N, C-alpha and C positions, 0 to 999 in steps of 0.2 A: 608439289610443282607450283611455280609462280610464273606469271607472264609479265614480261617487261618489254614494252614496244613490240608486242606480238611475238616475242621469242620466248620459248619455254626454257626455264632455268630450274634445275633441281636444287632445292634447299639443302645445303650441307652445313650442318652446325658442328663445331668441334666437339669432341668427347669431353667428359669431365676432367680428363687429364691434360687437356689443352692441345691434343693432336687432332689432325683431320681424320675422319673415319676411313678405315681401310676396307677393301673388299673382304667379305667373309666375317666381319666383326659381328654381324647379326645372324650368322649361320647357326642353324639348330645344332649341327654337329659340334661347333665350338662351344656353345653353352653346355651341351651334354658332357663334353670332355672336361670342362671346368668344374661342373658339378660332381662328376665322378672322382676327379683328382682331389677336390676339396673334401668330399665325403671320406675318401680313403685316408687322407691326412688327418682329418678329424677323428676318424675311427681308430687310427693307430695311436693318436694321443690319448684317447679315452682308454684304450687297452693298457697302455703303460701306466696311467694313473690308477686304473683298477687293480693291476697286478701289485703295484707298490702298496696300495691300500689293503689288499687282501693279505699280503705278507705281514704287514704291521698288525692287522687284526688277529691273524693266526698266532703270531708271537705273543700278543697281549693275552689272548684267551688261554694259551697254554701256560703262561707265566703266572697269571693272577692267583691260582690255587696255591702254588708253592710259596709265593710271596706272602699270602695270607697266613700260611703255617710257619713262616720264618721267625725264629726266635732272636735274630740279630738285626741290627740296623743295616738294611740292604746297601745304603749309599756310603756309610762311614765305617762299617766293620771290616776288619782285615781277616776275619776268620772265614774259612770255607770248609764246612763239615756237613756232608750230605750222606754219610755212611748209614745213618739211621733214618729211614724214610719217615718215621713218626716223630723225629726230633731234629728237624732241619735247622741249621744255623749257618748262614752264608752272607757275605758282603762283597762288594766289588771295589773297595778302596785300592787294594794292591793292583788288581787287574786294570783299573782305570788309569792309575799312575804309569804303569809299565807301557800300556798301549799308547797313551798320549805322549809320554816323554820320548819313547823310541821313534815314533812317527815324526815328532817335531824336530828331533836331532837329524833324522834322515832328510827332512826338508831343508834344514839349514845347510846341509852338505850338498844336496842334489840341485837345489834351485840356482844358487850362484854358479855352480859348475856347469849346469845345463845351459844357462843364459850365455855364459862365456863361450861355450862350444858352439851354440847357435850363431852368435855374433861372428865368431871366427869363420864358420862355414859360409855365412852369407856376405861378409864384408871384407874378410882378410885373406882367406885361402884362395890360391889360384884355382881356376876352373878345373884343371886336371886333378886337383886334390879334393875339391869341395864335395863332389858327388860321391867318390868312394868313402870319404869320411862320414858323410851322412848315412850311407848304407851300413857301414860298420856299426855306427851308434844305434841305428834302428834294429840291427840284428840282435842287440842285447835284449830286446823285448821278446824275442822268440825263445830265449833260454828258459826252460822250466824252473819253477821255484825249487824243486828238490835238488836240482843241479847247483843252484846258488847256495842252498843250505849245506850240502856236502862239501862244496868247494870252500865255503867259509869255515866250516868246522874242522876240516881235515888239513887244508892247504894254507889258508891265509891266517887262521887264528894264531898260529905260533909266532907270526911276525907282528902281532898287535901288542905283545907284551911290552916292548920298549915304549910304545905310545902311551899305554896305560901308566907305566911307571913314571913317565915324564909329567903327566898331568897330576898324578898323585903327589909327586915331589914338589911341584910348583903350586898347586891349588888344593892340596889335600885338606887344608883347614876349612874349605868350603864344603858344606854337607853334600852338595851335588857331586863332588869329586872325592869323597871320602873313600879310604881303602877298606874294603870289606873282606879281603882275603880271597875273593872269588877268582877263578881262572880267567885270564884275559880273553880266552876264546869262547867264553860262555856268559858274557855280560851284556847288559842293555846297550852299552856304548858300542860294542862290536857288532851286535845285530843291527844297530842303526846304520853303521857303515854299509853293511850288506844290503839293507833296505834302500839306502841311497843309490847304490849301483842298480838296483832293480827298477827304481822309478826314474832313473836318469834318462832313458830313451823317451819316456812320455814328455818330460819337461823339455828336452832338447828338440824333439820333433815339432811340438806345437809352437814353441818359441821361434824355431827356425822358419816355420811357415808364416807366422805373423810378421816377423822382421822382414821377410822377403816381399811382403805386400805393402811395405811403406811406400807411399806415393813418391815417384821419382822427382816430382816438382818440389816436394818438401826437402829432399836431400840436396838437390841442385841449388835450391835457394840458400840453404845454409852454407854450402861451399862457396857460392857466389859472394856471400857476405864476408868471406875470409876465414870461415871456420876450418879447423883441421878435421881430419877424418874422425878422430875421437869426439871432437866437439859436435860434429854433425850427428854422430850416433847418439850422443847424450841429449841433444836438443831436438832431434827429429825422429830417430828410430825408436829409442827407448820409450818416449812418451806415447808414440803411436802403438807400440807393442805391449804396453803395460797391462791392459786388460787380458790380452792373450796369455801373458806370463802368469797372471793371477789364476786364470782358469786352468792352465797347465799344472800349476802348483797344487791347486785343489784336487785335480784328478789324481796327481801323484800321491797326495795325502790320503785320498780314499783308498788307493792301492796299498799304501803302507799300513793303514789302520786295519785292513782286513787280511793281511798276509798271514798265512798259517804254517806252511810246511817249513820254510826257511827258519822261522822263529822256533819251531819245535826242535829243529836240529841243533840250534845254536844256544839259545838261552837256557840255562839250567834252572829247573824248578826249585823253589824254596820249600822246605818242610813247613807243615802247619805249625804255627806258634813261633816262627822265626821272628826276631826283632825287626821292627820297621826301619827302613833306611831310605833316604832320599837319593842315595848315590847311584850314578849311572854305571858304576863299576860293581854292580851287584846283579844277581840273577833275578828271576821272576817269570811271570807268565802274562801274556796278553789275553784279551777275550777269546780271540780265535784259537790260540794254542791251548788255552785251558779247556775249551770245548772239545777240541780234537784229541788232546791227550787223555781225556776221561770219557771217551765215547763208550767204553765198556761199562760205565755206571748207569747207562740209560736203561735200567731194568725195572723201573717203576715210574708211574706218572709224576710222582712228587719229586724224585731225583731229576728226571728229565726236565721238569718245569724249572728247576733251579738253574740248569745250564741254559735253558731257553731264555730265562730272564736276563742272563748275561748277554745272550745274543740280541735280545731286545734293546739293551743299552747300546750295543755296538751299532745296531740298525739306526737308532735315533741319532747317535753321534755322527755317523756317516751322512745321514739325511741333513743334519744341521750344517755340516761342513759344505755340502753341495749347495744348500740354500744360501749360505753366506756368499759363496762364489757367484751364484746367480745374481744376487743383489748387487754385488760389486760391479759385475759386468754391465748390468742394466743401467747403472749410474753413469757409465761411460759410453754414451750412444755412438761416439765417433768410431768405436771398434766395429759396430754392427751396421753402420750406415755405408 
């Protein structure tokens, strides 16, 4: 309290954020609520970090003994023989290649298609069509993986033969498109198409949300300067939504890397000792499908450890992908501000 010419005046200084104090700002209930919420949020974050750390430690502890007894180079060997628990020889070269190339191909298909669908729904489709279209795309995420696998292997695979023949005829001289004689319905290329359809809802939904949040002032300013609708999208919408598209792509990539059931149904396993091929028109196994296909061999700690070591690589690969996505988004503060 201060007295000016005999009149009592209450000193009210603005808060640190520049606003005048409001009634209840210093109430004990408000401070208690803030502390409770902050503690709950902090606790949830600690729990998530602890779970991820514990999973990584578990995989590492289980994998180290088998890796120590491994007679092959784990990173470069194409051999996978764990039939003899006392003479293990396994490597992840083939698994890593099939996992990465199938996921990358799926991203090359799904991301451009998802972005185009999102732009159509948010900027081109009439209101009466936009909402049903968004719902239909989102419903794809509710389809179980086993349905995608059966649908791809039984229904769609037969129609992929002309596509494979076209690429082999036009680009067969490139090792990536070499003809290996594998059936079109059981190749890496075909499973990439199925994976692309599976991750399409993720990419589309997140891209649609971030495109819809583009500030109206940005879009109107571009149009006022004489830009066409496409020029407005290219100069205002796409730059604003780029971090969101990147995060959507990374989430989709994580889904593709870990997909199991659909890959098991579609891609044909190669026999041990089969010659190495870079071709996407060949069979193979991903980390996830390898572990699922051979779950019956988990009859000893050494054999189990070999497959857990493959799971550890998949865990690290997924972690790295998400970390890169986080770094990219953090570099673009405009998306989070």
